[in-house]
Z-matrix of the N, CA and C atoms (Angstrom, degrees):
N
C 1 1.434
C 2 1.574 1 109.90
N 3 1.293 2 116.54 1 136.98
C 4 1.462 3 120.82 2 -178.84
C 5 1.556 4 107.45 3 -72.05
N 6 1.316 5 110.99 4 158.61
C 7 1.481 6 115.11 5 176.75
C 8 1.510 7 112.84 6 -67.67
N 9 1.303 8 117.99 7 -25.07
C 10 1.471 9 120.41 8 173.09
C 11 1.557 10 111.99 9 -67.09
N 12 1.282 11 118.35 10 -43.19
C 13 1.445 12 122.18 11 178.55
C 14 1.537 13 109.96 12 -66.96
N 15 1.357 14 113.31 13 -40.40
C 16 1.477 15 118.44 14 -179.09
C 17 1.533 16 111.18 15 -62.43
N 18 1.335 17 114.99 16 -42.72
C 19 1.508 18 122.82 17 176.05
C 20 1.440 19 110.78 18 -57.81
N 21 1.280 20 115.85 19 -48.97
C 22 1.549 21 123.01 20 -177.42
C 23 1.442 22 108.46 21 -63.03
N 24 1.391 23 120.75 22 -43.36
C 25 1.438 24 123.49 23 -177.93
C 26 1.558 25 111.00 24 -69.42
N 27 1.377 26 117.99 25 -40.00
C 28 1.503 27 120.96 26 172.64
C 29 1.578 28 110.60 27 -59.07
N 30 1.273 29 111.86 28 -48.36
C 31 1.521 30 117.79 29 -179.86
C 32 1.483 31 109.53 30 -60.70
N 33 1.325 32 119.72 31 -38.21
C 34 1.492 33 121.59 32 179.93
C 35 1.546 34 106.74 33 -71.65
N 36 1.355 35 122.71 34 -36.28
C 37 1.431 36 119.17 35 -178.80
C 38 1.536 37 106.59 36 -70.03
N 39 1.353 38 116.11 37 -37.74
C 40 1.527 39 115.51 38 -175.94
C 41 1.534 40 110.14 39 -66.39
N 42 1.319 41 115.89 40 -33.30
C 43 1.509 42 119.65 41 178.44
C 44 1.486 43 109.22 42 -69.49
N 45 1.353 44 116.93 43 -40.19
C 46 1.491 45 117.49 44 176.58
C 47 1.508 46 110.03 45 -63.77
N 48 1.272 47 119.84 46 -42.90
C 49 1.533 48 122.51 47 177.28
C 50 1.471 49 110.18 48 -58.80
N 51 1.275 50 114.17 49 -43.22
C 52 1.533 51 120.02 50 -178.44
C 53 1.487 52 109.68 51 -61.46
N 54 1.389 53 117.61 52 -46.11
C 55 1.395 54 121.86 53 -179.46
C 56 1.480 55 111.18 54 -63.93
N 57 1.311 56 120.38 55 -42.29
C 58 1.454 57 123.41 56 175.10
C 59 1.531 58 111.40 57 -59.88
N 60 1.350 59 116.82 58 -41.83
C 61 1.514 60 116.85 59 -179.58
C 62 1.494 61 108.03 60 -69.59
N 63 1.329 62 121.94 61 -38.73
C 64 1.400 63 123.53 62 174.13
C 65 1.517 64 112.05 63 -54.88
N 66 1.264 65 114.10 64 -46.63
C 67 1.562 66 122.41 65 177.59
C 68 1.541 67 109.54 66 -55.78
N 69 1.311 68 114.56 67 -48.72
C 70 1.516 69 116.36 68 179.45
C 71 1.501 70 115.75 69 -65.91
N 72 1.314 71 111.92 70 -37.59
C 73 1.362 72 118.46 71 176.88
C 74 1.549 73 113.91 72 -66.09
N 75 1.339 74 115.86 73 -40.39
C 76 1.511 75 121.02 74 173.94
C 77 1.502 76 110.01 75 -60.45
N 78 1.313 77 117.38 76 -49.01
C 79 1.400 78 121.90 77 -177.37
C 80 1.535 79 110.89 78 -62.18
N 81 1.350 80 117.74 79 -39.39
C 82 1.490 81 117.68 80 179.43
C 83 1.501 82 111.33 81 -69.48
N 84 1.377 83 119.41 82 -37.19
C 85 1.381 84 121.14 83 -178.70
C 86 1.562 85 108.38 84 -71.70
N 87 1.329 86 120.05 85 -32.19
C 88 1.439 87 123.01 86 176.92
C 89 1.579 88 107.06 87 -65.37
N 90 1.297 89 118.06 88 -48.29
C 91 1.489 90 120.40 89 178.76
C 92 1.502 91 110.91 90 -58.05
N 93 1.303 92 121.04 91 -44.72
C 94 1.461 93 123.81 92 -177.43
C 95 1.498 94 109.36 93 -67.40
N 96 1.372 95 119.30 94 -37.81
C 97 1.454 96 121.05 95 178.40
C 98 1.539 97 109.34 96 -66.49
N 99 1.253 98 119.95 97 -42.30
C 100 1.415 99 123.17 98 179.59
C 101 1.532 100 110.90 99 -64.19
N 102 1.279 101 117.33 100 -41.72
C 103 1.464 102 125.54 101 178.31
C 104 1.595 103 110.11 102 -61.29
N 105 1.264 104 115.29 103 -49.62
C 106 1.497 105 123.91 104 177.39
C 107 1.508 106 108.71 105 -58.22
N 108 1.323 107 117.10 106 -49.24
C 109 1.499 108 122.37 107 179.82
C 110 1.501 109 109.64 108 -58.04
N 111 1.369 110 116.63 109 -46.16
C 112 1.430 111 118.51 110 -178.79
C 113 1.557 112 113.76 111 -65.93
N 114 1.250 113 117.18 112 -37.71
C 115 1.492 114 119.98 113 172.15
C 116 1.505 115 113.59 114 -63.99
N 117 1.327 116 116.83 115 -43.94
C 118 1.472 117 116.48 116 174.31
C 119 1.435 118 113.48 117 -58.68
N 120 1.309 119 117.98 118 -47.60
C 121 1.441 120 120.67 119 -176.66
C 122 1.548 121 110.31 120 -60.29
N 123 1.341 122 113.16 121 -45.69
C 124 1.485 123 120.60 122 178.04
C 125 1.462 124 111.68 123 -57.02
N 126 1.302 125 120.45 124 -44.35
C 127 1.491 126 120.34 125 -179.43
C 128 1.540 127 113.62 126 -77.33
N 129 1.319 128 119.13 127 -35.33
C 130 1.464 129 120.46 128 -176.91
C 131 1.558 130 113.72 129 -82.76
N 132 1.290 131 114.82 130 -19.96
C 133 1.518 132 118.44 131 -179.21
C 134 1.560 133 110.04 132 -128.83
N 135 1.356 134 118.17 133 55.36
C 136 1.409 135 119.04 134 -173.07
C 137 1.462 136 112.63 135 -70.70
N 138 1.318 137 119.10 136 -33.62
C 139 1.454 138 121.10 137 -174.33
C 140 1.545 139 110.99 138 -68.59
N 141 1.328 140 117.75 139 -39.24
C 142 1.408 141 124.08 140 178.69
C 143 1.508 142 110.56 141 -65.21
N 144 1.327 143 115.29 142 -50.22
C 145 1.496 144 120.09 143 -176.71
C 146 1.544 145 113.21 144 -64.28
N 147 1.331 146 114.09 145 -41.30
C 148 1.485 147 121.15 146 -176.43
C 149 1.487 148 114.66 147 -83.93
N 150 1.379 149 117.41 148 -1.39
C 151 1.485 150 123.42 149 177.94
C 152 1.460 151 114.11 150 82.99
N 153 1.373 152 118.93 151 10.59
C 154 1.526 153 119.19 152 179.37
C 155 1.547 154 105.63 153 -99.38
N 156 1.248 155 116.94 154 64.95
C 157 1.490 156 119.80 155 -177.43
C 158 1.472 157 109.14 156 -70.11
N 159 1.365 158 110.94 157 152.11
C 160 1.474 159 118.36 158 -179.20
C 161 1.487 160 112.99 159 -66.93
N 162 1.366 161 117.48 160 -21.98
C 163 1.399 162 123.93 161 176.12
C 164 1.502 163 109.46 162 -65.28
N 165 1.353 164 121.83 163 -41.08
C 166 1.358 165 123.90 164 173.41
C 167 1.503 166 114.41 165 -60.21
N 168 1.358 167 112.36 166 -44.78
C 169 1.465 168 116.87 167 178.32
C 170 1.507 169 114.20 168 -62.81
N 171 1.308 170 115.21 169 -40.42
C 172 1.425 171 122.13 170 179.34
C 173 1.541 172 110.22 171 -63.99
N 174 1.322 173 120.83 172 -41.58
C 175 1.326 174 122.57 173 179.42
C 176 1.536 175 110.48 174 -67.22
N 177 1.281 176 119.50 175 -40.36
C 178 1.488 177 122.01 176 175.48
C 179 1.491 178 108.38 177 -64.50
N 180 1.306 179 121.26 178 -43.19
C 181 1.480 180 122.49 179 178.73
C 182 1.516 181 110.53 180 -61.01
N 183 1.287 182 116.74 181 -45.27
C 184 1.541 183 122.67 182 179.03
C 185 1.525 184 111.75 183 -59.31
N 186 1.317 185 113.83 184 -39.24
C 187 1.511 186 116.88 185 179.32
C 188 1.516 187 109.44 186 -71.16
N 189 1.301 188 117.55 187 -40.04
C 190 1.499 189 120.07 188 178.33
C 191 1.537 190 110.73 189 -66.11
N 192 1.265 191 114.69 190 -38.33
C 193 1.512 192 115.78 191 179.89
C 194 1.525 193 110.99 192 -73.33
N 195 1.221 194 115.34 193 -33.92
C 196 1.467 195 120.09 194 173.52
C 197 1.614 196 111.06 195 -59.72
N 198 1.211 197 116.77 196 -45.66
C 199 1.472 198 124.33 197 175.33
C 200 1.495 199 111.39 198 -58.50
N 201 1.325 200 115.83 199 -44.64
C 202 1.452 201 120.66 200 -175.00
C 203 1.571 202 112.44 201 -76.73
N 204 1.335 203 114.53 202 -28.22
C 205 1.470 204 119.29 203 -179.95
C 206 1.483 205 108.76 204 -74.02
N 207 1.303 206 121.95 205 -26.97
C 208 1.462 207 122.25 206 179.41
C 209 1.539 208 112.56 207 -72.29
N 210 1.383 209 116.02 208 -19.89
C 211 1.397 210 120.46 209 178.42
C 212 1.533 211 110.62 210 -99.81
N 213 1.323 212 116.06 211 109.86
C 214 1.496 213 120.03 212 -179.85
C 215 1.503 214 109.29 213 -100.62
N 216 1.276 215 115.31 214 134.47
C 217 1.476 216 119.64 215 178.70
C 218 1.564 217 103.76 216 -96.39
N 219 1.293 218 116.43 217 145.07
C 220 1.445 219 121.11 218 179.13
C 221 1.587 220 105.81 219 -124.69
N 222 1.285 221 113.57 220 156.81
C 223 1.422 222 120.68 221 176.23
C 224 1.559 223 109.15 222 -138.94
N 225 1.280 224 116.83 223 135.70
C 226 1.452 225 124.45 224 175.02
C 227 1.508 226 110.60 225 -90.61
N 228 1.302 227 119.32 226 119.33
C 229 1.430 228 121.98 227 -175.05
C 230 1.519 229 108.75 228 -68.17
N 231 1.327 230 116.62 229 139.43
C 232 1.419 231 121.17 230 -179.80
C 233 1.596 232 107.66 231 -116.19
N 234 1.289 233 114.68 232 162.54
C 235 1.470 234 120.59 233 -177.80
C 236 1.501 235 111.31 234 -56.87
N 237 1.297 236 117.71 235 129.24
C 238 1.491 237 123.05 236 -179.48
C 239 1.538 238 111.19 237 91.75
N 240 1.344 239 119.74 238 -7.06
C 241 1.463 240 119.41 239 177.01
C 242 1.540 241 113.68 240 -72.69
N 243 1.259 242 116.22 241 149.70
C 244 1.489 243 122.82 242 166.73
C 245 1.507 244 106.92 243 -139.27
N 246 1.321 245 118.25 244 168.11
C 247 1.450 246 123.35 245 -176.02
C 248 1.489 247 112.26 246 -58.59
N 249 1.373 248 116.33 247 -33.15
C 250 1.492 249 121.19 248 179.97
C 251 1.490 250 111.48 249 -60.85
N 252 1.310 251 111.77 250 -51.54
C 253 1.573 252 117.00 251 -177.01
C 254 1.536 253 110.99 252 -65.40
N 255 1.323 254 114.88 253 -42.53
C 256 1.488 255 119.98 254 175.84
C 257 1.454 256 110.60 255 -57.51
N 258 1.318 257 121.90 256 -51.23
C 259 1.441 258 128.22 257 -179.65
C 260 1.526 259 108.10 258 -56.35
N 261 1.355 260 113.90 259 -46.95
C 262 1.551 261 117.34 260 -176.10
C 263 1.489 262 105.99 261 -68.15
N 264 1.300 263 122.86 262 -32.20
C 265 1.479 264 121.15 263 179.86
C 266 1.516 265 111.38 264 -70.22
N 267 1.331 266 121.96 265 -40.80
C 268 1.377 267 124.32 266 -175.42
C 269 1.537 268 114.82 267 -88.18
N 270 1.448 269 115.20 268 -34.41
C 271 1.447 270 117.71 269 -175.64
C 272 1.467 271 113.95 270 -108.57
N 273 1.410 272 114.92 271 -14.10
C 274 1.463 273 117.50 272 -172.49
C 275 1.566 274 110.51 273 77.65
N 276 1.347 275 118.13 274 12.37
C 277 1.462 276 121.87 275 -175.40
C 278 1.478 277 108.30 276 -148.89
N 279 1.378 278 118.43 277 109.72
C 280 1.453 279 122.96 278 -179.11
C 281 1.611 280 112.07 279 -62.28
N 282 1.351 281 116.03 280 -26.47
C 283 1.390 282 115.70 281 177.85
C 284 1.525 283 117.23 282 -68.26
N 285 1.306 284 116.90 283 -8.10
C 286 1.535 285 125.20 284 176.71
C 287 1.485 286 110.08 285 -74.93
N 288 1.390 287 118.23 286 2.62
C 289 1.444 288 119.41 287 -171.58
C 290 1.545 289 105.91 288 -66.33
N 291 1.317 290 120.07 289 -25.44
C 292 1.429 291 121.72 290 -178.36
C 293 1.588 292 110.97 291 -65.99
N 294 1.350 293 116.04 292 -33.02
C 295 1.517 294 120.48 293 176.91
C 296 1.503 295 109.07 294 -60.14
N 297 1.358 296 115.68 295 -45.50
C 298 1.482 297 120.46 296 -176.69
C 299 1.529 298 106.82 297 -66.72
N 300 1.338 299 116.67 298 -44.92
C 301 1.496 300 118.50 299 -177.34
C 302 1.473 301 111.32 300 -61.10
N 303 1.365 302 117.96 301 -41.79
C 304 1.488 303 123.42 302 178.26
C 305 1.493 304 114.19 303 -63.85
N 306 1.391 305 114.07 304 -42.40
C 307 1.462 306 119.97 305 -178.63
C 308 1.511 307 111.57 306 -65.57
N 309 1.356 308 116.30 307 -27.09
C 310 1.456 309 120.46 308 -176.20
C 311 1.563 310 112.76 309 -105.29
N 312 1.316 311 116.07 310 6.37
C 313 1.487 312 122.94 311 179.54
C 314 1.489 313 109.54 312 50.38
N 315 1.268 314 115.43 313 49.07
C 316 1.576 315 122.27 314 175.55
C 317 1.502 316 108.90 315 -83.28
N 318 1.307 317 113.95 316 113.35
C 319 1.492 318 119.23 317 174.26
C 320 1.538 319 113.08 318 -71.38
N 321 1.382 320 111.07 319 -36.48
C 322 1.576 321 116.56 320 177.45
C 323 1.510 322 106.31 321 -121.08
N 324 1.294 323 116.71 322 92.64
C 325 1.520 324 121.14 323 -174.50
C 326 1.527 325 107.92 324 -61.40
N 327 1.356 326 119.84 325 -23.83
C 328 1.477 327 118.85 326 179.84
C 329 1.515 328 119.10 327 -74.36
N 330 1.324 329 111.72 328 -10.15
C 331 1.424 330 118.14 329 -174.89
C 332 1.564 331 111.42 330 -111.16
N 333 1.346 332 117.22 331 74.22
C 334 1.362 333 120.91 332 170.35
C 335 1.521 334 110.03 333 -112.33
N 336 1.346 335 117.11 334 150.73
C 337 1.432 336 118.46 335 -170.84
C 338 1.522 337 108.32 336 -128.21
N 339 1.390 338 114.27 337 153.50
C 340 1.440 339 117.50 338 179.10
C 341 1.572 340 110.67 339 -56.09
N 342 1.249 341 112.53 340 148.69
C 343 1.532 342 125.74 341 -173.98
C 344 1.449 343 114.35 342 69.32
N 345 1.354 344 120.16 343 6.83
C 346 1.445 345 121.19 344 167.31
C 347 1.532 346 108.03 345 -68.55
N 348 1.338 347 117.63 346 139.74
C 349 1.458 348 122.82 347 171.83
C 350 1.514 349 110.73 348 -98.45
N 351 1.305 350 115.11 349 121.54
C 352 1.456 351 120.97 350 -179.90
C 353 1.493 352 109.44 351 -112.37
N 354 1.378 353 112.63 352 142.41
C 355 1.492 354 119.11 353 169.92
C 356 1.438 355 110.76 354 -85.04
N 357 1.347 356 115.81 355 131.04
C 358 1.431 357 125.03 356 -179.94
C 359 1.506 358 106.79 357 -101.67
N 360 1.338 359 121.33 358 99.54
C 361 1.477 360 119.12 359 -178.51
C 362 1.555 361 110.84 360 -73.13
N 363 1.311 362 115.32 361 158.50
C 364 1.498 363 121.65 362 -177.11
C 365 1.493 364 108.51 363 -72.69
């Protein structure tokens, strides 16, 4: 074989080896990309993948709220009470007096009297 043919054949073999290496590199990069995408999806959408969808949680929350809304707590007003003190007693927040006023349809929240029964909403 002439040196010219030998050079061409060596060059051809090197090109084939390079193509094969490129192929392996491409496949490896593809696998790495898919693996990273899978990890990201798994971490960013854990509730959907693991079956803990928010729809399930919302259904459970709605059922719990329905159970608690059926139970109404009442309070009998005592001498010296005002809505602020009552709200503070039940909610730990005097500003929640508006909830009590709304639940009891009080036009004048400042005028409550002893022995009045008030509904205390949840």
